[in-house]
N, CA, C, O and the ligand as a Tripos MOL2 file, in Angstrom:
@<TRIPOS>MOLECULE
protein
  313   311    79     0     0
PROTEIN
NO_CHARGES

@<TRIPOS>ATOM
      1 N           0.8310   -1.2150    0.0000 N.3       1 MET1
      2 CA          0.0000    0.0000    0.0000 C.3       1 MET1
      3 C           0.8610    1.2580    0.0000 C.2       1 MET1
      4 O           1.8490    1.3390    0.7300 O.2       1 MET1
      5 N           0.4840    2.2430   -0.8210 N.am      2 PRO2
      6 CA          1.2000    3.5200   -0.7790 C.3       2 PRO2
      7 C           1.0070    4.1640    0.5910 C.2       2 PRO2
      8 O          -0.0260    3.9810    1.2350 O.2       2 PRO2
      9 N           1.9980    4.9070    1.0190 N.am      3 LYS3
     10 CA          1.8520    5.5220    2.3380 C.3       3 LYS3
     11 C           2.2220    6.9920    2.3600 C.2       3 LYS3
     12 O           2.9630    7.4830    1.5090 O.2       3 LYS3
     13 N           1.6830    7.6840    3.3630 N.am      4 GLU4
     14 CA          1.9500    9.0870    3.5750 C.3       4 GLU4
     15 C           3.1570    9.1850    4.4970 C.2       4 GLU4
     16 O           3.0900    8.7590    5.6500 O.2       4 GLU4
     17 N           4.2690    9.7460    4.0000 N.am      5 ILE5
     18 CA          5.4660    9.8680    4.8320 C.3       5 ILE5
     19 C           5.2930   11.0170    5.8140 C.2       5 ILE5
     20 O           5.5350   10.8750    7.0130 O.2       5 ILE5
     21 N           4.8720   12.1500    5.2830 N.am      6 ASP6
     22 CA          4.4750   13.2640    6.1470 C.3       6 ASP6
     23 C           3.3750   14.0250    5.4200 C.2       6 ASP6
     24 O           2.8580   13.5430    4.4120 O.2       6 ASP6
     25 N           3.0110   15.1940    5.9060 N.am      7 PHE7
     26 CA          1.8430   15.8900    5.3670 C.3       7 PHE7
     27 C           1.8630   16.0730    3.8500 C.2       7 PHE7
     28 O           0.8180   15.9980    3.2050 O.2       7 PHE7
     29 N           3.0480   16.3130    3.2770 N.am      8 SER8
     30 CA          3.0950   16.6150    1.8430 C.3       8 SER8
     31 C           4.0200   15.6800    1.0640 C.2       8 SER8
     32 O           4.4180   16.0070   -0.0540 O.2       8 SER8
     33 N           4.3710   14.5200    1.6350 N.am      9 SER9
     34 CA          5.2270   13.5590    0.9490 C.3       9 SER9
     35 C           4.6080   12.1710    0.9840 C.2       9 SER9
     36 O           4.0530   11.7440    1.9960 O.2       9 SER9
     37 N           4.7150   11.4740   -0.1490 N.am     10 TYR10
     38 CA          4.1060   10.1540   -0.2650 C.3      10 TYR10
     39 C           5.0960    9.1580   -0.8410 C.2      10 TYR10
     40 O           5.9680    9.5090   -1.6350 O.2      10 TYR10
     41 N           4.9410    7.9080   -0.4230 N.am     11 GLU11
     42 CA          5.8380    6.8760   -0.9430 C.3      11 GLU11
     43 C           5.0410    5.7580   -1.5970 C.2      11 GLU11
     44 O           4.1030    5.2070   -1.0200 O.2      11 GLU11
     45 N           5.4540    5.4380   -2.8380 N.am     12 CYS12
     46 CA          4.8080    4.3860   -3.6110 C.3      12 CYS12
     47 C           5.3260    3.0140   -3.1670 C.2      12 CYS12
     48 O           6.3520    2.9150   -2.4940 O.2      12 CYS12
     49 N           4.6060    1.9680   -3.5520 N.am     13 ASP13
     50 CA          5.0410    0.5980   -3.2680 C.3      13 ASP13
     51 C           6.4190    0.3100   -3.8540 C.2      13 ASP13
     52 O           7.1770   -0.4830   -3.2960 O.2      13 ASP13
     53 N           6.7510    0.9580   -4.9920 N.am     14 CYS14
     54 CA          8.0220    0.7050   -5.6680 C.3      14 CYS14
     55 C           9.1820    1.4370   -5.0030 C.2      14 CYS14
     56 O          10.3340    1.2350   -5.3860 O.2      14 CYS14
     57 N           8.8990    2.2840   -4.0150 N.am     15 GLY15
     58 CA          9.9530    2.9880   -3.3090 C.3      15 GLY15
     59 C          10.0990    4.4420   -3.7300 C.2      15 GLY15
     60 O          10.8260    5.2080   -3.0980 O.2      15 GLY15
     61 N           9.3970    4.8260   -4.8140 N.am     16 HIS16
     62 CA          9.4530    6.2050   -5.2970 C.3      16 HIS16
     63 C           8.7700    7.1430   -4.3020 C.2      16 HIS16
     64 O           7.6980    6.8480   -3.7750 O.2      16 HIS16
     65 N           9.4270    8.2860   -4.0610 N.am     17 GLN17
     66 CA          8.8320    9.2630   -3.1660 C.3      17 GLN17
     67 C           8.4150   10.5070   -3.9340 C.2      17 GLN17
     68 O           9.1550   11.0080   -4.7790 O.2      17 GLN17
     69 N           7.2220   10.9950   -3.6290 N.am     18 SER18
     70 CA          6.7010   12.2030   -4.2630 C.3      18 SER18
     71 C           6.5900   13.2910   -3.2090 C.2      18 SER18
     72 O           5.9690   13.1040   -2.1630 O.2      18 SER18
     73 N           7.2030   14.4270   -3.5010 N.am     19 HIS19
     74 CA          7.1740   15.5370   -2.5490 C.3      19 HIS19
     75 C           6.4210   16.7210   -3.1410 C.2      19 HIS19
     76 O           6.6270   17.0880   -4.2980 O.2      19 HIS19
     77 N           5.5600   17.3050   -2.3450 N.am     20 PHE20
     78 CA          4.7690   18.4440   -2.7970 C.3      20 PHE20
     79 C           4.8730   19.5830   -1.7910 C.2      20 PHE20
     80 O           5.3160   19.3970   -0.6580 O.2      20 PHE20
     81 N           4.4560   20.7630   -2.2310 N.am     21 PHE21
     82 CA          4.3430   21.8660   -1.2880 C.3      21 PHE21
     83 C           3.1470   21.5900   -0.3830 C.2      21 PHE21
     84 O           2.1350   21.0460   -0.8250 O.2      21 PHE21
     85 N           3.2700   21.9640    0.8690 N.am     22 ALA22
     86 CA          2.1870   21.7390    1.8340 C.3      22 ALA22
     87 C           0.8790   22.3660    1.3460 C.2      22 ALA22
     88 O          -0.1920   21.7850    1.5210 O.2      22 ALA22
     89 N           0.9660   23.5500    0.7350 N.am     23 ASN23
     90 CA         -0.2410   24.2200    0.2500 C.3      23 ASN23
     91 C          -0.9270   23.4390   -0.8590 C.2      23 ASN23
     92 O          -2.1550   23.4170   -0.9520 O.2      23 ASN23
     93 N          -0.1170   22.7950   -1.7020 N.am     24 THR24
     94 CA         -0.6670   21.9990   -2.8050 C.3      24 THR24
     95 C          -1.4940   20.8520   -2.2510 C.2      24 THR24
     96 O          -2.5940   20.5760   -2.7310 O.2      24 THR24
     97 N          -0.9600   20.1930   -1.2430 N.am     25 ILE25
     98 CA         -1.6670   19.0710   -0.6270 C.3      25 ILE25
     99 C          -2.9220   19.5470    0.1030 C.2      25 ILE25
    100 O          -3.9750   18.9120    0.0530 O.2      25 ILE25
    101 N          -2.7770   20.6650    0.7720 N.am     26 LYS26
    102 CA         -3.9110   21.2240    1.5160 C.3      26 LYS26
    103 C          -5.0800   21.4780    0.5620 C.2      26 LYS26
    104 O          -6.2290   21.1470    0.8560 O.2      26 LYS26
    105 N          -4.7520   22.0810   -0.5990 N.am     27 GLU27
    106 CA         -5.7640   22.4030   -1.5940 C.3      27 GLU27
    107 C          -6.3580   21.1390   -2.1980 C.2      27 GLU27
    108 O          -7.5740   21.0290   -2.3570 O.2      27 GLU27
    109 N          -5.4800   20.1700   -2.5390 N.am     28 ALA28
    110 CA         -5.9460   18.9260   -3.1460 C.3      28 ALA28
    111 C          -6.8950   18.1980   -2.2030 C.2      28 ALA28
    112 O          -7.9270   17.6840   -2.6350 O.2      28 ALA28
    113 N          -6.5580   18.1530   -0.9320 N.am     29 LYS29
    114 CA         -7.4100   17.4800    0.0440 C.3      29 LYS29
    115 C          -8.7550   18.1860    0.1980 C.2      29 LYS29
    116 O          -9.7940   17.5430    0.3450 O.2      29 LYS29
    117 N          -8.7190   19.5130    0.1620 N.am     30 ALA30
    118 CA         -9.9550   20.2810    0.2790 C.3      30 ALA30
    119 C         -10.8760   20.0060   -0.9070 C.2      30 ALA30
    120 O         -12.0720   19.7750   -0.7270 O.2      30 ALA30
    121 N         -10.3220   20.0310   -2.1140 N.am     31 ILE31
    122 CA        -11.1180   19.7850   -3.3230 C.3      31 ILE31
    123 C         -11.6270   18.3460   -3.3350 C.2      31 ILE31
    124 O         -12.7330   18.0740   -3.8020 O.2      31 ILE31
    125 N         -10.8140   17.4310   -2.8180 N.am     32 SER32
    126 CA        -11.1770   16.0060   -2.8680 C.3      32 SER32
    127 C         -12.3750   15.6700   -1.9890 C.2      32 SER32
    128 O         -12.9190   14.5690   -2.0770 O.2      32 SER32
    129 N         -12.7870   16.6030   -1.1500 N.am     33 GLN33
    130 CA        -14.0240   16.3910   -0.3850 C.3      33 GLN33
    131 C         -15.2230   16.2990   -1.3270 C.2      33 GLN33
    132 O         -16.2230   15.6510   -1.0190 O.2      33 GLN33
    133 N         -15.1020   16.9690   -2.4940 N.am     34 LYS34
    134 CA        -16.2230   17.0130   -3.4360 C.3      34 LYS34
    135 C         -16.0320   16.0880   -4.6300 C.2      34 LYS34
    136 O         -16.9950   15.5300   -5.1570 O.2      34 LYS34
    137 N         -14.7700   15.9310   -5.0540 N.am     35 ARG35
    138 CA        -14.5020   15.0860   -6.2150 C.3      35 ARG35
    139 C         -13.0990   14.4930   -6.1250 C.2      35 ARG35
    140 O         -12.2720   14.9340   -5.3270 O.2      35 ARG35
    141 N         -12.8490   13.4830   -6.9620 N.am     36 THR36
    142 CA        -11.5420   12.8550   -6.9810 C.3      36 THR36
    143 C         -10.4880   13.8130   -7.5420 C.2      36 THR36
    144 O         -10.7070   14.4520   -8.5710 O.2      36 THR36
    145 N          -9.3620   13.9050   -6.8690 N.am     37 VAL37
    146 CA         -8.2690   14.7770   -7.3090 C.3      37 VAL37
    147 C          -7.0440   13.9250   -7.6280 C.2      37 VAL37
    148 O          -6.6570   13.0640   -6.8370 O.2      37 VAL37
    149 N          -6.4360   14.1680   -8.7860 N.am     38 ARG38
    150 CA         -5.2040   13.4750   -9.1550 C.3      38 ARG38
    151 C          -4.0760   14.4870   -9.2520 C.2      38 ARG38
    152 O          -4.1970   15.5080   -9.9300 O.2      38 ARG38
    153 N          -2.9750   14.1940   -8.5660 N.am     39 LEU39
    154 CA         -1.8680   15.1230   -8.4930 C.3      39 LEU39
    155 C          -0.5970   14.4530   -8.9920 C.2      39 LEU39
    156 O          -0.0860   13.5400   -8.3430 O.2      39 LEU39
    157 N          -0.0720   14.8980  -10.1520 N.am     40 GLY40
    158 CA          1.1640   14.3330  -10.6900 C.3      40 GLY40
    159 C           2.3700   15.0080  -10.0690 C.2      40 GLY40
    160 O           2.3520   16.2150   -9.8240 O.2      40 GLY40
    161 N           3.4160   14.2400   -9.8130 N.am     41 ASP41
    162 CA          4.5910   14.8400   -9.1640 C.3      41 ASP41
    163 C           5.5910   15.4230  -10.1700 C.2      41 ASP41
    164 O           6.6320   15.9440   -9.7720 O.2      41 ASP41
    165 N           5.2790   15.3370  -11.4830 N.am     42 SER42
    166 CA          6.0810   15.9780  -12.5340 C.3      42 SER42
    167 C           7.5330   15.5120  -12.5830 C.2      42 SER42
    168 O           8.3950   16.2420  -13.0730 O.2      42 SER42
    169 N           7.8140   14.3270  -12.0900 N.am     43 GLU43
    170 CA          9.1690   13.8010  -12.1900 C.3      43 GLU43
    171 C           9.2570   12.8730  -13.3980 C.2      43 GLU43
    172 O           8.2450   12.5640  -14.0280 O.2      43 GLU43
    173 N          10.4830   12.4280  -13.7190 N.am     44 ALA44
    174 CA         10.7050   11.6170  -14.9070 C.3      44 ALA44
    175 C           9.7880   10.3890  -14.9280 C.2      44 ALA44
    176 O           9.1070   10.1280  -15.9200 O.2      44 ALA44
    177 N           9.7800    9.6450  -13.8290 N.am     45 ASP45
    178 CA          8.8650    8.5010  -13.7330 C.3      45 ASP45
    179 C           7.6580    8.9590  -12.9280 C.2      45 ASP45
    180 O           7.5000    8.6320  -11.7520 O.2      45 ASP45
    181 N           6.8060    9.7340  -13.6120 N.am     46 GLU46
    182 CA          5.7290   10.4180  -12.9150 C.3      46 GLU46
    183 C           4.7540    9.5000  -12.1840 C.2      46 GLU46
    184 O           4.2170    8.5460  -12.7450 O.2      46 GLU46
    185 N           4.5500    9.8230  -10.9260 N.am     47 HIS47
    186 CA          3.5610    9.1380  -10.1050 C.3      47 HIS47
    187 C           2.4000   10.1010   -9.8830 C.2      47 HIS47
    188 O           2.6010   11.3050   -9.7260 O.2      47 HIS47
    189 N           1.1930    9.5630   -9.8720 N.am     48 THR48
    190 CA          0.0320   10.4020   -9.6440 C.3      48 THR48
    191 C          -0.6190   10.0100   -8.3270 C.2      48 THR48
    192 O          -1.0010    8.8570   -8.1240 O.2      48 THR48
    193 N          -0.7380   10.9820   -7.4400 N.am     49 ILE49
    194 CA         -1.3630   10.7340   -6.1460 C.3      49 ILE49
    195 C          -2.8540   11.0040   -6.2850 C.2      49 ILE49
    196 O          -3.2540   12.0330   -6.8290 O.2      49 ILE49
    197 N          -3.6790   10.0810   -5.7940 N.am     50 VAL50
    198 CA         -5.1280   10.2200   -5.9030 C.3      50 VAL50
    199 C          -5.7240   10.5180   -4.5270 C.2      50 VAL50
    200 O          -5.4570    9.8150   -3.5530 O.2      50 VAL50
    201 N          -6.5330   11.5720   -4.4680 N.am     51 PHE51
    202 CA         -7.1950   11.9530   -3.2200 C.3      51 PHE51
    203 C          -8.6970   11.8140   -3.3590 C.2      51 PHE51
    204 O          -9.2810   12.1760   -4.3810 O.2      51 PHE51
    205 N          -9.3110   11.2830   -2.3160 N.am     52 GLU52
    206 CA        -10.7770   11.2230   -2.2560 C.3      52 GLU52
    207 C         -11.2080   11.4610   -0.8160 C.2      52 GLU52
    208 O         -10.5540   11.0070    0.1230 O.2      52 GLU52
    209 N         -12.3240   12.1820   -0.6530 N.am     53 HIS53
    210 CA        -12.8840   12.4300    0.6760 C.3      53 HIS53
    211 C         -11.8570   13.0060    1.6530 C.2      53 HIS53
    212 O         -11.8430   12.6650    2.8360 O.2      53 HIS53
    213 N         -11.0010   13.8840    1.1340 N.am     54 GLY54
    214 CA        -10.0730   14.5810    2.0060 C.3      54 GLY54
    215 C          -8.8170   13.8390    2.3790 C.2      54 GLY54
    216 O          -8.0650   14.2830    3.2460 O.2      54 GLY54
    217 N          -8.5760   12.7000    1.7270 N.am     55 LYS55
    218 CA         -7.3290   12.0030    2.0450 C.3      55 LYS55
    219 C          -6.7790   11.2420    0.8470 C.2      55 LYS55
    220 O          -7.4890   11.0030   -0.1300 O.2      55 LYS55
    221 N          -5.4900   10.8600    0.9330 N.am     56 MET56
    222 CA         -4.8470   10.1030   -0.1220 C.3      56 MET56
    223 C          -5.3880    8.6840   -0.1300 C.2      56 MET56
    224 O          -5.4110    8.0190    0.9060 O.2      56 MET56
    225 N          -5.8270    8.2130   -1.3030 N.am     57 VAL57
    226 CA         -6.3760    6.8570   -1.3670 C.3      57 VAL57
    227 C          -5.5550    5.9280   -2.2540 C.2      57 VAL57
    228 O          -5.6560    4.7060   -2.1370 O.2      57 VAL57
    229 N          -4.7310    6.5090   -3.1560 N.am     58 ASP58
    230 CA         -3.9840    5.6530   -4.0730 C.3      58 ASP58
    231 C          -2.8340    6.4250   -4.7220 C.2      58 ASP58
    232 O          -2.8740    7.6500   -4.8370 O.2      58 ASP58
    233 N          -1.8160    5.6840   -5.1420 N.am     59 ILE59
    234 CA         -0.7480    6.2790   -5.9540 C.3      59 ILE59
    235 C          -0.6750    5.4790   -7.2490 C.2      59 ILE59
    236 O          -0.5010    4.2610   -7.2270 O.2      59 ILE59
    237 N          -0.8090    6.1770   -8.3830 N.am     60 LEU60
    238 CA         -0.7140    5.5090   -9.6700 C.3      60 LEU60
    239 C           0.7510    5.4230  -10.0630 C.2      60 LEU60
    240 O           1.4100    6.4440  -10.2610 O.2      60 LEU60
    241 N           1.2640    4.1860  -10.1760 N.am     61 CYS61
    242 CA          2.6820    3.9590  -10.4230 C.3      61 CYS61
    243 C           2.9190    3.6240  -11.8870 C.2      61 CYS61
    244 O           2.2730    2.7220  -12.4220 O.2      61 CYS61
    245 N           3.8360    4.3340  -12.5510 N.am     62 PRO62
    246 CA          4.1170    4.0590  -13.9670 C.3      62 PRO62
    247 C           4.7650    2.6870  -14.1610 C.2      62 PRO62
    248 O           4.7450    2.1420  -15.2640 O.2      62 PRO62
    249 N           5.3370    2.1310  -13.0980 N.am     63 LYS63
    250 CA          6.0220    0.8490  -13.2050 C.3      63 LYS63
    251 C           5.0800   -0.3380  -13.0700 C.2      63 LYS63
    252 O           5.2790   -1.3680  -13.7150 O.2      63 LYS63
    253 N           4.0640   -0.2010  -12.2440 N.am     64 THR64
    254 CA          3.1970   -1.3580  -11.9850 C.3      64 THR64
    255 C           1.7390   -1.1410  -12.3830 C.2      64 THR64
    256 O           0.9790   -2.1010  -12.5050 O.2      64 THR64
    257 N           1.3450    0.1300  -12.5870 N.am     65 ASP65
    258 CA         -0.0810    0.4040  -12.7730 C.3      65 ASP65
    259 C          -0.4780    0.7860  -14.1910 C.2      65 ASP65
    260 O          -1.6270    1.1650  -14.4210 O.2      65 ASP65
    261 N           0.4390    0.6960  -15.1480 N.am     66 SER66
    262 CA          0.1180    1.1800  -16.4820 C.3      66 SER66
    263 C          -1.0920    0.4530  -17.0730 C.2      66 SER66
    264 O          -1.9340    1.0600  -17.7350 O.2      66 SER66
    265 N          -1.1610   -0.8390  -16.8250 N.am     67 GLN67
    266 CA         -2.2720   -1.5980  -17.3750 C.3      67 GLN67
    267 C          -3.5840   -1.2270  -16.6930 C.2      67 GLN67
    268 O          -4.6300   -1.1270  -17.3350 O.2      67 GLN67
    269 N          -3.5060   -1.0260  -15.3870 N.am     68 ARG68
    270 CA         -4.7060   -0.6810  -14.6550 C.3      68 ARG68
    271 C          -5.2300    0.6720  -15.1120 C.2      68 ARG68
    272 O          -6.4360    0.8710  -15.2520 O.2      68 ARG68
    273 N          -4.2930    1.6090  -15.3440 N.am     69 ARG69
    274 CA         -4.7220    2.9300  -15.7970 C.3      69 ARG69
    275 C          -5.3820    2.8460  -17.1670 C.2      69 ARG69
    276 O          -6.3680    3.5330  -17.4360 O.2      69 ARG69
    277 N          -4.8290    1.9960  -18.0330 N.am     70 PHE70
    278 CA         -5.3780    1.8280  -19.3670 C.3      70 PHE70
    279 C          -6.8160    1.3180  -19.2830 C.2      70 PHE70
    280 O          -7.6950    1.7910  -20.0030 O.2      70 PHE70
    281 N          -7.0410    0.3590  -18.4050 N.am     71 GLN71
    282 CA         -8.3760   -0.2010  -18.2580 C.3      71 GLN71
    283 C          -9.3570    0.8480  -17.7400 C.2      71 GLN71
    284 O         -10.5040    0.9210  -18.1790 O.2      71 GLN71
    285 N          -8.8780    1.6540  -16.8000 N.am     72 ARG72
    286 CA         -9.7450    2.7010  -16.2630 C.3      72 ARG72
    287 C         -10.1630    3.6710  -17.3570 C.2      72 ARG72
    288 O         -11.3210    4.0840  -17.4290 O.2      72 ARG72
    289 N          -9.1930    4.0360  -18.2200 N.am     73 LYS73
    290 CA         -9.4650    4.9780  -19.2910 C.3      73 LYS73
    291 C         -10.5430    4.4360  -20.2220 C.2      73 LYS73
    292 O         -11.4510    5.1600  -20.6310 O.2      73 LYS73
    293 N         -10.4290    3.1690  -20.5440 N.am     74 ARG74
    294 CA        -11.4230    2.5440  -21.4410 C.3      74 ARG74
    295 C         -12.7810    2.4870  -20.7780 C.2      74 ARG74
    296 O         -13.8040    2.7260  -21.4190 O.2      74 ARG74
    297 N         -12.7930    2.1730  -19.4980 N.am     75 ALA75
    298 CA        -14.0520    2.0470  -18.7820 C.3      75 ALA75
    299 C         -14.8150    3.3710  -18.7850 C.2      75 ALA75
    300 O         -16.0410    3.3960  -18.8960 O.2      75 ALA75
    301 N         -14.0730    4.4630  -18.6620 N.am     76 ARG76
    302 CA        -14.7050    5.7770  -18.6150 C.3      76 ARG76
    303 C         -15.3970    6.0950  -19.9380 C.2      76 ARG76
    304 O         -16.4820    6.6770  -19.9620 O.2      76 ARG76
    305 N         -14.7470    5.7030  -21.0440 N.am     77 ARG77
    306 CA        -15.3280    5.9900  -22.3570 C.3      77 ARG77
    307 C         -16.5510    5.1280  -22.6500 C.2      77 ARG77
    308 O         -17.5260    5.5880  -23.2440 O.2      77 ARG77
    309 N         -16.4810    3.8690  -22.2200 N.am     78 GLY78
    310 CA        -17.5540    2.9420  -22.5400 C.3      78 GLY78
    311 C         -18.7970    3.2490  -21.7590 C.2      78 GLY78
    312 O         -19.8050    2.5590  -21.9080 O.2      78 GLY78
    313 ZN          5.8350    3.4970   -8.0340 Zn       79 ZN79
@<TRIPOS>BOND
     1     1     2 1
     2     2     3 1
     3     3     4 2
     4     3     5 am
     5     5     6 1
     6     6     7 1
     7     7     8 2
     8     7     9 am
     9     9    10 1
    10    10    11 1
    11    11    12 2
    12    11    13 am
    13    13    14 1
    14    14    15 1
    15    15    16 2
    16    15    17 am
    17    17    18 1
    18    18    19 1
    19    19    20 2
    20    19    21 am
    21    21    22 1
    22    22    23 1
    23    23    24 2
    24    23    25 am
    25    25    26 1
    26    26    27 1
    27    27    28 2
    28    27    29 am
    29    29    30 1
    30    30    31 1
    31    31    32 2
    32    31    33 am
    33    33    34 1
    34    34    35 1
    35    35    36 2
    36    35    37 am
    37    37    38 1
    38    38    39 1
    39    39    40 2
    40    39    41 am
    41    41    42 1
    42    42    43 1
    43    43    44 2
    44    43    45 am
    45    45    46 1
    46    46    47 1
    47    47    48 2
    48    47    49 am
    49    49    50 1
    50    50    51 1
    51    51    52 2
    52    51    53 am
    53    53    54 1
    54    54    55 1
    55    55    56 2
    56    55    57 am
    57    57    58 1
    58    58    59 1
    59    59    60 2
    60    59    61 am
    61    61    62 1
    62    62    63 1
    63    63    64 2
    64    63    65 am
    65    65    66 1
    66    66    67 1
    67    67    68 2
    68    67    69 am
    69    69    70 1
    70    70    71 1
    71    71    72 2
    72    71    73 am
    73    73    74 1
    74    74    75 1
    75    75    76 2
    76    75    77 am
    77    77    78 1
    78    78    79 1
    79    79    80 2
    80    79    81 am
    81    81    82 1
    82    82    83 1
    83    83    84 2
    84    83    85 am
    85    85    86 1
    86    86    87 1
    87    87    88 2
    88    87    89 am
    89    89    90 1
    90    90    91 1
    91    91    92 2
    92    91    93 am
    93    93    94 1
    94    94    95 1
    95    95    96 2
    96    95    97 am
    97    97    98 1
    98    98    99 1
    99    99   100 2
   100    99   101 am
   101   101   102 1
   102   102   103 1
   103   103   104 2
   104   103   105 am
   105   105   106 1
   106   106   107 1
   107   107   108 2
   108   107   109 am
   109   109   110 1
   110   110   111 1
   111   111   112 2
   112   111   113 am
   113   113   114 1
   114   114   115 1
   115   115   116 2
   116   115   117 am
   117   117   118 1
   118   118   119 1
   119   119   120 2
   120   119   121 am
   121   121   122 1
   122   122   123 1
   123   123   124 2
   124   123   125 am
   125   125   126 1
   126   126   127 1
   127   127   128 2
   128   127   129 am
   129   129   130 1
   130   130   131 1
   131   131   132 2
   132   131   133 am
   133   133   134 1
   134   134   135 1
   135   135   136 2
   136   135   137 am
   137   137   138 1
   138   138   139 1
   139   139   140 2
   140   139   141 am
   141   141   142 1
   142   142   143 1
   143   143   144 2
   144   143   145 am
   145   145   146 1
   146   146   147 1
   147   147   148 2
   148   147   149 am
   149   149   150 1
   150   150   151 1
   151   151   152 2
   152   151   153 am
   153   153   154 1
   154   154   155 1
   155   155   156 2
   156   155   157 am
   157   157   158 1
   158   158   159 1
   159   159   160 2
   160   159   161 am
   161   161   162 1
   162   162   163 1
   163   163   164 2
   164   163   165 am
   165   165   166 1
   166   166   167 1
   167   167   168 2
   168   167   169 am
   169   169   170 1
   170   170   171 1
   171   171   172 2
   172   171   173 am
   173   173   174 1
   174   174   175 1
   175   175   176 2
   176   175   177 am
   177   177   178 1
   178   178   179 1
   179   179   180 2
   180   179   181 am
   181   181   182 1
   182   182   183 1
   183   183   184 2
   184   183   185 am
   185   185   186 1
   186   186   187 1
   187   187   188 2
   188   187   189 am
   189   189   190 1
   190   190   191 1
   191   191   192 2
   192   191   193 am
   193   193   194 1
   194   194   195 1
   195   195   196 2
   196   195   197 am
   197   197   198 1
   198   198   199 1
   199   199   200 2
   200   199   201 am
   201   201   202 1
   202   202   203 1
   203   203   204 2
   204   203   205 am
   205   205   206 1
   206   206   207 1
   207   207   208 2
   208   207   209 am
   209   209   210 1
   210   210   211 1
   211   211   212 2
   212   211   213 am
   213   213   214 1
   214   214   215 1
   215   215   216 2
   216   215   217 am
   217   217   218 1
   218   218   219 1
   219   219   220 2
   220   219   221 am
   221   221   222 1
   222   222   223 1
   223   223   224 2
   224   223   225 am
   225   225   226 1
   226   226   227 1
   227   227   228 2
   228   227   229 am
   229   229   230 1
   230   230   231 1
   231   231   232 2
   232   231   233 am
   233   233   234 1
   234   234   235 1
   235   235   236 2
   236   235   237 am
   237   237   238 1
   238   238   239 1
   239   239   240 2
   240   239   241 am
   241   241   242 1
   242   242   243 1
   243   243   244 2
   244   243   245 am
   245   245   246 1
   246   246   247 1
   247   247   248 2
   248   247   249 am
   249   249   250 1
   250   250   251 1
   251   251   252 2
   252   251   253 am
   253   253   254 1
   254   254   255 1
   255   255   256 2
   256   255   257 am
   257   257   258 1
   258   258   259 1
   259   259   260 2
   260   259   261 am
   261   261   262 1
   262   262   263 1
   263   263   264 2
   264   263   265 am
   265   265   266 1
   266   266   267 1
   267   267   268 2
   268   267   269 am
   269   269   270 1
   270   270   271 1
   271   271   272 2
   272   271   273 am
   273   273   274 1
   274   274   275 1
   275   275   276 2
   276   275   277 am
   277   277   278 1
   278   278   279 1
   279   279   280 2
   280   279   281 am
   281   281   282 1
   282   282   283 1
   283   283   284 2
   284   283   285 am
   285   285   286 1
   286   286   287 1
   287   287   288 2
   288   287   289 am
   289   289   290 1
   290   290   291 1
   291   291   292 2
   292   291   293 am
   293   293   294 1
   294   294   295 1
   295   295   296 2
   296   295   297 am
   297   297   298 1
   298   298   299 1
   299   299   300 2
   300   299   301 am
   301   301   302 1
   302   302   303 1
   303   303   304 2
   304   303   305 am
   305   305   306 1
   306   306   307 1
   307   307   308 2
   308   307   309 am
   309   309   310 1
   310   310   311 1
   311   311   312 2
@<TRIPOS>SUBSTRUCTURE
     1 MET1         2 RESIDUE 1 A MET
     2 PRO2         6 RESIDUE 1 A PRO
     3 LYS3        10 RESIDUE 1 A LYS
     4 GLU4        14 RESIDUE 1 A GLU
     5 ILE5        18 RESIDUE 1 A ILE
     6 ASP6        22 RESIDUE 1 A ASP
     7 PHE7        26 RESIDUE 1 A PHE
     8 SER8        30 RESIDUE 1 A SER
     9 SER9        34 RESIDUE 1 A SER
    10 TYR10       38 RESIDUE 1 A TYR
    11 GLU11       42 RESIDUE 1 A GLU
    12 CYS12       46 RESIDUE 1 A CYS
    13 ASP13       50 RESIDUE 1 A ASP
    14 CYS14       54 RESIDUE 1 A CYS
    15 GLY15       58 RESIDUE 1 A GLY
    16 HIS16       62 RESIDUE 1 A HIS
    17 GLN17       66 RESIDUE 1 A GLN
    18 SER18       70 RESIDUE 1 A SER
    19 HIS19       74 RESIDUE 1 A HIS
    20 PHE20       78 RESIDUE 1 A PHE
    21 PHE21       82 RESIDUE 1 A PHE
    22 ALA22       86 RESIDUE 1 A ALA
    23 ASN23       90 RESIDUE 1 A ASN
    24 THR24       94 RESIDUE 1 A THR
    25 ILE25       98 RESIDUE 1 A ILE
    26 LYS26      102 RESIDUE 1 A LYS
    27 GLU27      106 RESIDUE 1 A GLU
    28 ALA28      110 RESIDUE 1 A ALA
    29 LYS29      114 RESIDUE 1 A LYS
    30 ALA30      118 RESIDUE 1 A ALA
    31 ILE31      122 RESIDUE 1 A ILE
    32 SER32      126 RESIDUE 1 A SER
    33 GLN33      130 RESIDUE 1 A GLN
    34 LYS34      134 RESIDUE 1 A LYS
    35 ARG35      138 RESIDUE 1 A ARG
    36 THR36      142 RESIDUE 1 A THR
    37 VAL37      146 RESIDUE 1 A VAL
    38 ARG38      150 RESIDUE 1 A ARG
    39 LEU39      154 RESIDUE 1 A LEU
    40 GLY40      158 RESIDUE 1 A GLY
    41 ASP41      162 RESIDUE 1 A ASP
    42 SER42      166 RESIDUE 1 A SER
    43 GLU43      170 RESIDUE 1 A GLU
    44 ALA44      174 RESIDUE 1 A ALA
    45 ASP45      178 RESIDUE 1 A ASP
    46 GLU46      182 RESIDUE 1 A GLU
    47 HIS47      186 RESIDUE 1 A HIS
    48 THR48      190 RESIDUE 1 A THR
    49 ILE49      194 RESIDUE 1 A ILE
    50 VAL50      198 RESIDUE 1 A VAL
    51 PHE51      202 RESIDUE 1 A PHE
    52 GLU52      206 RESIDUE 1 A GLU
    53 HIS53      210 RESIDUE 1 A HIS
    54 GLY54      214 RESIDUE 1 A GLY
    55 LYS55      218 RESIDUE 1 A LYS
    56 MET56      222 RESIDUE 1 A MET
    57 VAL57      226 RESIDUE 1 A VAL
    58 ASP58      230 RESIDUE 1 A ASP
    59 ILE59      234 RESIDUE 1 A ILE
    60 LEU60      238 RESIDUE 1 A LEU
    61 CYS61      242 RESIDUE 1 A CYS
    62 PRO62      246 RESIDUE 1 A PRO
    63 LYS63      250 RESIDUE 1 A LYS
    64 THR64      254 RESIDUE 1 A THR
    65 ASP65      258 RESIDUE 1 A ASP
    66 SER66      262 RESIDUE 1 A SER
    67 GLN67      266 RESIDUE 1 A GLN
    68 ARG68      270 RESIDUE 1 A ARG
    69 ARG69      274 RESIDUE 1 A ARG
    70 PHE70      278 RESIDUE 1 A PHE
    71 GLN71      282 RESIDUE 1 A GLN
    72 ARG72      286 RESIDUE 1 A ARG
    73 LYS73      290 RESIDUE 1 A LYS
    74 ARG74      294 RESIDUE 1 A ARG
    75 ALA75      298 RESIDUE 1 A ALA
    76 ARG76      302 RESIDUE 1 A ARG
    77 ARG77      306 RESIDUE 1 A ARG
    78 GLY78      310 RESIDUE 1 A GLY
    79 ZN79       313 GROUP 0 **** ****
């Protein structure tokens, strides 16, 4: 499971760490009370942190989740 290292840093199952400004996380969590928020860390192997209901619920990993993301994309269109 992905974990929250501190208020604005997250660690993926693969060991990748994503660091954000505290304000960015604060805003993402606030918006996620109403809808799902996806936050990319803009690094070479970009990880996307997913927030729902005011908290982090998932990290999309380019190393292990590419297939899952593809399926989600198709599901949305269908
Ligand atoms: Zn990862």
